[in-house]
C-alpha positions in Angstrom: -30.6 -29.0 -70.0 -32.2 -28.5 -73.5 -35.2 -27.2 -72.0 -32.9 -25.0 -69.4 -31.1 -23.4 -72.6 -34.6 -22.7 -74.0 -36.0 -20.6 -71.2 -32.6 -18.4 -70.8 -32.9 -17.9 -74.5 -36.8 -16.8 -74.2 -35.7 -14.8 -71.3 -32.9 -12.6 -72.8 -35.4 -12.2 -76.2 -37.9 -10.8 -74.1 -35.5 -8.9 -71.8 -33.9 -6.9 -74.9 -37.5 -5.6 -75.9 -38.7 -5.3 -72.4 -35.9 -4.4 -69.9 -36.4 -1.3 -67.7 -34.5 1.9 -67.8 -32.5 2.4 -64.8 -30.0 5.0 -63.6 -27.5 2.1 -62.8 -27.9 -0.4 -66.2 -26.5 -0.5 -68.8 -29.3 -1.2 -71.7 -29.2 -4.7 -73.9 -28.5 -2.9 -76.5 -25.5 -1.2 -75.1 -24.7 -4.3 -72.7 -24.5 -6.2 -76.6 -22.0 -3.5 -78.3 -19.4 -3.7 -75.5 -20.8 -0.9 -73.4 -19.1 -2.4 -69.9 -21.2 -1.4 -66.4 -19.5 0.6 -63.6 -19.3 -2.7 -61.0 -19.4 1.0 -58.2 -22.4 1.4 -60.0 -23.9 -1.7 -59.6 -22.7 -2.2 -56.3 -24.4 1.0 -54.8 -27.5 0.7 -56.3 -27.6 -3.3 -55.0 -27.0 -2.2 -51.6 -29.6 0.3 -51.8 -32.2 -2.0 -53.1 -31.7 -4.4 -50.3 -35.1 -4.7 -48.8 -36.3 -1.4 -50.7 -38.5 -0.5 -54.1 -36.6 0.6 -57.2 -39.1 3.8 -56.8 -37.5 4.5 -53.5 -34.1 3.9 -54.2 -34.0 5.7 -57.7 -33.8 9.5 -56.1 -31.2 8.3 -53.7 -29.4 6.6 -56.2 -28.9 9.6 -58.5 -28.7 12.0 -55.2 -25.7 9.8 -54.2 -23.8 9.7 -57.8 -24.4 13.7 -58.5 -22.7 13.7 -54.8 -19.9 10.8 -55.1 -19.5 9.9 -58.8 -16.6 7.5 -58.2 -16.0 4.5 -54.9 -12.8 7.0 -54.2 -15.1 10.1 -53.5 -17.3 8.1 -51.2 -14.7 6.7 -49.3 -12.9 10.2 -48.6 -16.7 11.9 -47.4 -17.4 12.3 -43.8 -19.3 9.5 -42.3 -22.0 11.8 -41.1 -22.4 14.0 -44.5 -23.3 9.8 -45.8 -25.5 8.9 -43.4 -27.5 12.4 -43.8 -28.0 11.5 -47.3 -29.3 8.0 -46.6 -31.6 9.5 -44.2 -35.0 8.2 -45.0 -33.9 5.0 -46.8 -34.0 2.9 -44.1 -31.9 0.2 -42.4 -29.3 2.2 -41.8 -26.9 -0.9 -41.1 -26.4 -0.9 -44.9 -25.1 2.9 -44.9 -22.5 2.2 -42.2 -21.6 -0.9 -44.0 -21.8 1.2 -47.3 -18.9 3.6 -45.6 -16.7 0.9 -44.5 -16.6 -1.2 -47.5 -15.6 2.1 -49.9 -12.9 2.8 -48.1 -11.8 -0.9 -47.9 -12.3 -0.8 -51.6 -10.2 2.2 -52.4 -7.7 1.1 -49.4 -7.1 -2.3 -50.4 -7.9 -2.7 -53.9 -6.9 0.8 -55.7 -11.0 2.1 -55.6 -11.3 -1.2 -57.9 -13.9 -4.2 -56.8 -12.3 -7.3 -56.7 -13.7 -9.9 -59.5 -13.2 -13.0 -56.5 -16.3 -13.8 -55.2 -14.3 -15.0 -52.4 -13.0 -11.7 -51.8 -16.2 -10.0 -53.0 -18.0 -12.1 -49.7 -15.3 -10.1 -47.4 -16.5 -7.3 -47.8 -18.9 -5.4 -45.3 -22.5 -5.5 -46.3 -21.7 -8.0 -49.2 -23.4 -10.9 -48.9 -24.2 -13.9 -51.3 -26.6 -11.9 -53.4 -25.1 -9.0 -53.6 -21.8 -10.8 -54.8 -23.5 -12.3 -57.8 -24.5 -9.4 -58.5 -21.4 -7.2 -58.7 -19.8 -10.2 -60.9 -22.5 -10.8 -63.1 -23.8 -7.7 -63.6 -20.7 -5.4 -62.7 -18.2 -7.9 -64.5 -19.9 -10.3 -67.1 -19.3 -13.3 -64.7 -21.1 -16.2 -64.0 -22.8 -16.3 -61.2 -26.1 -17.5 -59.9 -27.8 -14.6 -58.6 -31.1 -15.1 -56.5 -33.0 -12.6 -54.9 -37.0 -12.5 -54.0 -37.9 -11.7 -57.4 -35.9 -14.5 -58.7 -37.0 -17.3 -56.0 -40.3 -17.1 -56.8 -40.1 -17.3 -60.3 -38.0 -20.4 -59.6 -40.7 -21.8 -57.4 -43.1 -21.2 -59.4 -41.2 -22.8 -62.5 -40.9 -25.9 -60.9 -44.2 -25.7 -58.7 -41.8 -26.3 -54.9 -44.2 -27.3 -52.3 -42.6 -25.5 -50.0 -42.4 -21.5 -48.7 -38.9 -20.1 -50.3 -37.7 -20.3 -46.8 -37.4 -23.8 -46.4 -36.4 -24.3 -50.2 -33.3 -22.1 -50.8 -30.9 -25.3 -51.5 -33.7 -26.3 -54.5 -34.3 -23.1 -55.6 -30.0 -22.5 -56.1 -29.9 -25.7 -57.6 -32.5 -24.8 -60.1 -31.0 -21.3 -60.5 -27.7 -22.8 -61.3 -29.0 -25.2 -63.8 -30.8 -22.2 -66.0 -28.2 -19.7 -65.9 -26.4 -19.6 -69.7 -23.3 -19.6 -71.0 -23.0 -16.0 -71.8 -25.3 -12.5 -71.5 -24.9 -13.5 -67.6 -25.7 -9.5 -66.5 -28.5 -9.2 -68.8 -30.0 -12.9 -68.0 -29.6 -11.9 -63.9 -31.6 -8.6 -64.9 -33.9 -10.5 -67.5 -34.8 -12.6 -64.4 -35.0 -9.3 -61.9 -37.4 -7.5 -64.6 -39.9 -10.5 -64.7 -40.3 -10.2 -61.2 -41.0 -7.2 -61.1 -43.6 -6.7 -63.9 -44.7 -10.0 -65.1 -44.3 -12.8 -62.1 -45.2 -10.6 -59.4 -46.3 -11.9 -55.6 -49.6 -11.2 -56.3 -51.8 -11.8 -59.3 -48.9 -12.5 -61.8 -49.1 -11.5 -65.5 -49.0 -15.0 -66.5 -50.4 -14.1 -70.2 -47.7 -12.0 -70.5 -45.2 -14.1 -69.4 -42.5 -15.1 -72.0 -41.7 -18.9 -70.2 -45.3 -19.3 -69.3 -45.0 -22.5 -71.6 -42.0 -23.9 -69.3 -43.9 -23.1 -66.3 -45.8 -25.5 -64.4 -47.5 -23.3 -61.9 -48.9 -22.0 -64.6 -50.0 -25.1 -66.7 -51.6 -26.4 -63.0 -53.3 -23.0 -62.5 -51.4 -22.7 -59.2 -49.7 -19.6 -59.8 -52.0 -17.5 -57.5 -50.8 -20.0 -54.6 -47.1 -20.1 -55.2 -45.1 -19.6 -53.5 -46.5 -21.3 -50.2 -45.9 -18.7 -47.5 -44.5 -18.9 -44.3 -46.8 -18.1 -41.3 -46.1 -15.3 -39.8 -45.6 -14.2 -36.0 -47.3 -10.9 -34.7 -44.9 -8.0 -34.3 -44.2 -6.8 -31.0 -44.9 -3.7 -29.8 -42.7 -1.5 -28.2 -43.0 2.3 -26.3 -41.5 5.0 -25.2 -41.0 8.8 -25.2 -39.2 11.3 -27.8 -37.9 14.9 -26.1 -38.6 17.3 -28.5 -36.9 20.7 -27.1 -36.4 24.0 -28.6 -34.1 26.8 -27.4 -35.1 30.4 -27.0 -33.4 31.3 -30.1 -35.2 29.0 -31.8 -32.7 25.8 -32.3 -33.4 22.1 -32.2 -31.9 20.1 -29.5 -30.3 16.6 -31.6 -28.1 13.9 -30.6 -26.5 11.8 -32.9 -26.9 7.7 -32.0 -24.3 5.5 -31.7 -22.3 3.5 -34.5 -24.1 0.1 -34.0 -27.7 -0.7 -32.9 -30.9 0.7 -34.5 -30.8 4.2 -36.7 -27.1 3.8 -35.5 -25.0 7.2 -36.8 -28.2 8.7 -37.5 -29.4 12.8 -36.2 -32.0 11.7 -33.7 -34.3 13.4 -31.0 -33.4 12.1 -27.8 -35.8 9.6 -26.5 -36.2 7.1 -23.5 -35.5 3.5 -23.6 -37.9 1.6 -26.3 -39.6 -1.2 -23.7 -42.3 -3.9 -24.3 -44.5 -2.3 -21.8 -46.7 1.0 -21.7 -45.8 1.5 -18.1 -42.9 3.8 -18.8 -41.0 5.8 -16.5 -40.5 9.2 -17.6 -36.9 9.9 -17.3 -36.3 13.3 -19.7 -32.4 13.6 -20.7 -32.1 16.9 -18.5 -34.0 19.1 -16.6 -36.8 21.3 -18.5 -40.1 22.3 -18.5 -41.8 18.8 -20.2 -45.4 19.0 -21.5 -46.6 15.5 -22.9 -48.4 16.3 -26.0 -51.7 14.3 -26.9 -50.4 13.2 -30.4 -48.1 10.1 -30.1 -46.3 8.2 -33.0 -46.3 4.9 -34.4 -43.2 3.3 -36.8 -42.9 0.2 -38.3 -39.3 -1.3 -38.0 -38.7 -4.9 -39.8 -39.2 -6.6 -36.3 -41.4 -4.6 -34.2 -43.8 -1.5 -34.4 -43.1 1.3 -32.0 -45.0 3.3 -30.4 -43.4 6.9 -28.8 -45.2 9.6 -26.6 -43.9 12.9 -27.6 -43.1 15.5 -24.9 -41.3 18.6 -25.3 -40.3 21.6 -23.9 -38.3 25.3 -24.3 -34.9 26.3 -22.4 -32.7 28.7 -22.8 -29.3 26.7 -23.2 -28.8 23.6 -25.1 -27.3 21.4 -22.3 -23.9 20.3 -23.2 -23.0 17.1 -25.2 -25.8 17.8 -28.0 -26.4 19.5 -31.4 -27.9 22.7 -32.1 -29.1 23.5 -35.1 -31.5 26.7 -36.1 -35.3 25.4 -37.0 -35.2 28.4 -40.0 -31.8 26.6 -42.2 -32.6 23.0 -40.5 -32.9 20.6 -43.7 -35.2 17.9 -42.7 -34.8 15.5 -44.9 -31.0 14.5 -42.8 -33.4 12.9 -40.3 -34.4 9.3 -40.6 -38.0 8.7 -41.2 -38.9 8.1 -37.7 -37.5 11.1 -36.7 -39.1 13.5 -39.6 -42.8 12.2 -37.9 -41.6 13.4 -34.8 -40.3 16.8 -36.1 -43.3 17.6 -37.8 -45.6 17.1 -34.3 -43.0 18.3 -31.8 -41.0 20.9 -33.5 -44.4 22.2 -35.1 -46.3 22.4 -31.9 -43.2 23.9 -30.0 -43.1 26.6 -32.7 -46.7 27.1 -32.4 -46.8 27.5 -28.6 -44.6 30.3 -29.0 -46.7 32.2 -31.3 
């Protein structure tokens, strides 16, 4: 236990000098003089950071805070407005859960996040990690925060011979033993920063690590081998058509996808089913003079790769049931990344054919 206390002290001392300046974070100096973090800011940032890098998240976070300074503001916003502000950040289930969670916190907890772990875990989109982050960073409560960075540090610190995915209980046990008796939020963020800046997945900067003398992987020369990887299966490829249509007045025809499923709630071009076979039935959403473009697009999802052939057409009037938006004033950023790729080929080609 004495060694574990020593490790936490070293990490906090390192963090006091090397903490990243992040828009949702209270600096270690401010933290120690009693300035309190905003749990809303911590929650929002942690939801955005799930499977997404800090550099990608920063502008989205700042945009959200500017538009919706409090959780009451975000709970009162239109769902479509939030989904469009999220466009491009990916993993859209997070945004749908964010909307649900904000409304519950405002309705059931008067706009204040609960401090109790049991209650936090009931909120949509809040799992074990996010709950621990809100409690430790947002409320300065004792909690064990384990993300990918922390799991990697623990696996190296103790030379764990199994992949991280197969070692969750052991990692949790070691991580619990390292949590200090105070500065819980600073300690959690110190581990996150260490994993981001020093104990990186490849080529860790072990010579700059404040706890390298306590790290069994470093002293054994195994830092570049641990954590041991899990053999990954090759991603499945799915195929389909994307249908891009402009009216004679240069309006784009779009639809909003159902709330559930991939790209749920997002503005999108109509598309066919995404199938595992390249043998596709050409089944457009409505009648038009369709032209298949030579170019297609490829997009990577977490569990499969998608290849779409782009088909475009010109019609006089939009069919009922679709959204119609002028090209001239259209905000491309309101589309998810996949649809931006389709826009850049299909809409541009349609405009070029007219000129």
